[in-house]
C-alpha positions as CSV (number, residue, x, y, z in Angstrom):
1,X,80.1,63.5,81.5
2,X,79.3,60.9,78.8
3,X,75.8,60.3,77.5
4,X,75.6,56.7,78.8
5,X,76.5,57.9,82.3
6,X,73.7,60.4,82.4
7,X,71.3,58.1,80.7
8,X,71.7,55.4,83.2
9,X,71.7,57.7,86.2
10,X,68.8,58.0,88.6
11,X,68.4,61.7,88.7
12,X,70.9,63.5,86.5
13,X,69.1,63.1,83.2
14,X,67.3,66.0,81.5
15,X,66.4,64.3,78.1
16,X,65.3,66.2,75.0
17,X,65.1,65.0,71.4
18,X,66.7,66.5,68.3
19,X,65.0,66.0,64.9
20,X,66.9,66.5,61.7
21,X,65.0,66.3,58.4
22,X,67.2,66.0,55.3
23,X,66.1,66.7,51.7
24,X,69.0,66.8,49.3
25,X,71.3,69.6,50.4
26,X,68.6,71.1,52.7
27,X,68.4,70.2,56.4
28,X,65.8,71.4,58.9
29,X,66.6,70.9,62.6
30,X,64.1,71.0,65.5
31,X,64.2,70.1,69.2
32,X,61.6,69.1,71.7
33,X,63.2,71.5,74.2
34,X,61.3,74.6,75.4
35,X,64.1,76.7,73.9
36,X,66.5,76.6,71.1
37,X,69.7,74.6,71.7
38,X,73.2,74.5,70.1
39,X,74.4,70.9,69.7
40,X,77.1,69.5,67.4
41,X,77.7,72.9,65.9
42,X,74.1,73.4,64.8
43,X,71.2,75.4,66.1
44,X,68.1,73.3,66.8
45,X,64.8,75.3,66.8
46,X,62.4,74.6,69.7
47,X,59.0,73.3,68.6
48,X,56.1,71.3,70.1
49,X,57.4,68.2,68.4
50,X,57.3,64.6,69.6
51,X,57.1,61.0,68.4
52,X,55.5,57.7,69.5
53,X,58.8,55.9,70.0
54,X,60.8,53.2,68.2
55,X,59.0,49.9,67.7
56,X,60.6,46.5,67.1
57,X,57.8,44.1,66.4
58,X,59.5,42.6,63.3
59,X,56.6,43.7,61.0
60,X,57.6,46.6,58.7
61,X,54.0,48.0,58.6
62,X,53.7,48.0,62.4
63,X,57.1,49.5,63.1
64,X,56.3,52.9,61.5
65,X,56.9,55.9,63.7
66,X,54.6,58.8,64.0
67,X,56.1,62.3,64.5
68,X,53.7,65.0,65.6
69,X,54.7,68.6,64.8
70,X,53.2,71.9,63.7
71,X,51.9,71.9,60.2
72,X,53.9,75.1,59.3
73,X,57.3,73.4,59.4
74,X,59.2,73.0,56.1
75,X,59.1,69.1,55.9
76,X,55.3,69.2,56.1
77,X,55.0,72.0,53.5
78,X,57.1,69.9,51.1
79,X,54.2,67.4,50.9
80,X,51.5,70.0,50.1
81,X,50.2,69.1,46.6
82,X,52.9,67.0,44.9
83,X,55.4,65.4,47.3
84,X,59.1,65.9,46.6
85,X,60.7,63.5,44.1
86,X,63.6,62.9,46.5
87,X,63.1,61.2,49.9
88,X,63.0,63.2,53.1
89,X,65.2,61.4,55.6
90,X,64.8,61.9,59.3
91,X,67.5,61.4,62.0
92,X,66.5,61.6,65.7
93,X,69.1,62.2,68.3
94,X,68.9,61.6,72.1
95,X,70.4,64.4,74.1
96,X,70.5,65.6,77.7
97,X,70.4,69.3,78.4
98,X,73.8,70.6,79.5
99,X,75.7,67.6,78.0
100,X,78.0,67.8,75.0
101,X,77.1,64.5,73.4
102,X,74.0,63.6,71.3
103,X,73.5,60.0,70.3
104,X,71.7,58.9,67.1
105,X,68.6,56.9,68.1
106,X,66.7,56.6,64.9
107,X,67.2,56.8,61.1
108,X,64.2,56.7,58.7
109,X,62.3,58.2,55.8
110,X,59.2,60.3,55.8
111,X,56.7,58.3,53.7
112,X,53.5,60.1,54.4
113,X,52.2,63.4,55.9
114,X,48.8,63.9,57.3
115,X,47.0,66.9,59.0
116,X,44.5,65.5,61.5
117,X,43.5,68.9,62.7
118,X,44.2,72.6,61.8
119,X,47.8,73.6,62.5
120,X,48.9,70.0,63.4
121,X,50.6,67.4,61.3
122,X,51.7,63.8,61.6
123,X,54.7,62.5,59.7
124,X,54.7,58.8,59.2
125,X,58.3,57.5,59.1
126,X,59.7,54.1,57.9
127,X,62.9,53.0,59.6
128,X,65.9,52.3,57.3
129,X,66.0,48.7,58.4
130,X,62.3,48.2,57.3
131,X,63.4,48.1,53.6
132,X,65.5,45.1,54.4
133,X,62.4,43.2,55.5
134,X,60.5,43.5,52.2
135,X,60.6,40.9,49.5
136,X,62.6,41.9,46.4
137,X,61.1,42.1,42.9
138,X,61.5,39.0,40.8
139,X,62.1,39.2,37.1
140,X,59.4,37.3,35.1
141,X,59.3,36.0,31.6
142,X,57.3,38.4,29.3
143,X,57.3,39.6,25.7
144,X,57.7,43.3,26.6
145,X,60.7,44.6,28.4
146,X,60.4,44.7,32.3
147,X,63.3,47.1,32.9
148,X,63.0,50.7,34.1
149,X,63.9,53.0,31.3
150,X,67.4,54.5,31.5
151,X,68.3,52.3,34.5
152,X,72.1,52.0,34.6
153,X,72.1,48.3,35.6
154,X,69.4,46.9,33.4
155,X,68.1,49.0,30.5
156,X,71.4,50.9,30.2
157,X,70.0,53.3,27.6
158,X,72.1,56.5,27.9
159,X,69.8,59.2,29.4
160,X,72.1,62.0,28.5
161,X,72.0,61.4,24.8
162,X,68.2,61.4,24.6
163,X,67.5,64.5,26.8
164,X,65.9,67.5,25.2
165,X,66.4,70.9,26.7
166,X,63.2,73.0,26.7
167,X,61.5,75.8,28.4
168,X,58.0,76.0,30.0
169,X,55.8,78.5,28.1
170,X,52.4,77.9,29.7
171,X,50.8,75.8,32.4
172,X,47.0,75.0,32.3
173,X,45.8,72.4,34.7
174,X,48.0,69.4,34.1
175,X,48.9,70.4,30.6
176,X,52.2,72.2,30.0
177,X,53.2,73.9,26.8
178,X,56.9,73.8,26.0
179,X,59.3,75.7,23.8
180,X,61.9,73.6,22.2
181,X,60.0,70.5,21.2
182,X,57.9,71.9,18.3
183,X,59.6,69.6,15.8
184,X,59.0,66.4,17.7
185,X,56.4,63.9,16.5
186,X,53.4,63.3,18.7
187,X,53.9,61.0,21.7
188,X,57.7,60.8,21.4
189,X,57.9,62.0,25.0
190,X,54.8,60.0,26.2
191,X,55.7,57.7,29.0
192,X,58.9,59.6,29.7
193,X,59.6,62.4,32.2
194,X,61.1,65.8,32.7
195,X,63.5,66.9,35.4
196,X,64.8,70.2,36.7
197,X,66.6,71.5,39.8
198,X,64.3,73.0,42.5
199,X,66.0,75.6,44.8
200,X,64.8,73.7,47.9
201,X,63.8,70.2,46.9
202,X,66.8,69.6,44.6
203,X,66.3,67.4,41.6
204,X,62.6,67.2,40.8
205,X,60.8,64.8,38.3
206,X,57.4,64.9,36.6
207,X,56.0,62.0,34.5
208,X,54.7,62.7,31.0
209,X,51.5,60.9,30.1
210,X,50.9,62.4,26.6
211,X,52.5,64.7,24.1
212,X,50.6,66.4,21.3
213,X,53.0,68.8,19.5
214,X,54.4,71.1,22.1
215,X,51.7,70.3,24.7
216,X,52.6,67.8,27.4
217,X,49.9,66.1,29.5
218,X,51.5,65.4,32.9
219,X,50.8,62.6,35.3
220,X,49.3,64.2,38.4
221,X,49.6,67.9,39.0
222,X,51.9,70.3,37.1
223,X,52.6,72.4,40.3
224,X,56.1,74.0,40.6
225,X,56.2,74.4,36.8
226,X,56.1,78.0,35.7
227,X,56.7,80.2,32.7
228,X,60.4,80.4,31.8
229,X,61.5,77.3,33.8
230,X,64.2,75.4,32.0
231,X,63.8,71.6,32.1
232,X,65.1,68.5,30.4
233,X,62.6,66.2,28.9
234,X,63.3,62.5,28.2
235,X,61.5,60.3,25.7
236,X,59.4,57.4,27.0
237,X,59.3,53.8,25.9
238,X,56.4,51.4,25.3
239,X,58.7,48.4,26.2
240,X,58.4,46.7,22.8
241,X,61.2,45.1,20.8
242,X,60.9,47.4,17.8
243,X,60.9,50.6,19.9
244,X,64.0,49.5,21.7
245,X,65.7,49.0,18.4
246,X,64.6,52.1,16.4
247,X,64.1,54.7,19.1
248,X,67.0,53.9,21.5
249,X,69.3,51.6,19.5
250,X,69.5,49.5,22.6
251,X,68.5,46.1,21.5
252,X,71.4,44.2,23.2
253,X,69.9,45.2,26.6
254,X,66.3,44.4,25.8
255,X,64.8,42.5,28.7
256,X,61.7,40.9,27.1
257,X,61.2,37.7,25.1
258,X,59.3,38.8,22.0
259,X,59.2,35.3,20.5
260,X,57.8,33.6,23.6
261,X,55.1,31.1,22.6
262,X,51.5,31.7,23.7
263,X,51.1,28.1,24.9
264,X,52.1,27.5,28.5
265,X,53.9,24.3,29.4
266,X,52.0,24.3,32.7
267,X,48.4,24.4,31.4
268,X,47.9,20.7,31.9
269,X,48.4,19.6,28.3
270,X,51.5,17.7,27.1
271,X,54.1,19.9,25.6
272,X,55.2,17.2,23.1
């Protein structure tokens, strides 16, 4: 019997919900059923998990969904300390016990996790369509470059040619001592970032605030960094014309206007 037939019937429905949380190559599957179920070739683990339903008010901030689940599940644990660099997506399927068909009812992204009481967590999710409702960024006129460093469409600086392979030697607070960058001048990596592959989270990033010799000051916490971890560090950029030319040899893609006059044509005084 098809899903629609059971769904529209008066007394044949036995609805349960299937929740799939996806982070890179890792997927965690849970169900609101009172026992584990096998659907679509996967095992869904029974949990006291529920949501407050799909909302279609037209306001992105109002349409968020709240999923309530035990705090011990992996998607919640991923947000302990520093959240994952990659988004955690969530797919919710509607299913009737005994049927062979599960219908996708919701697609979204986990944007925030809270723990209102011990052992309980709430995952705030934004629907995929909500991103279409937001205003896009507009490029303004400015002396410094507005582009994201290494962005393939704007900056176009080749990230692979500037990466520096190094190894974590010591972690103290948010300061990380590295092996492999001893010859770098101070603050070459400031404003840049490091990346490595986490066994669960996939590709992880940490921003670099300062660099003094082989010691990096990280933005936020230096959790998940440990002795012997091999990472790739990338230099930062102060968005100035001279830096783009000498540090990255990328002047044709510079997005700022360094010779922009300081007088505005809209300040009320005649331009000529």
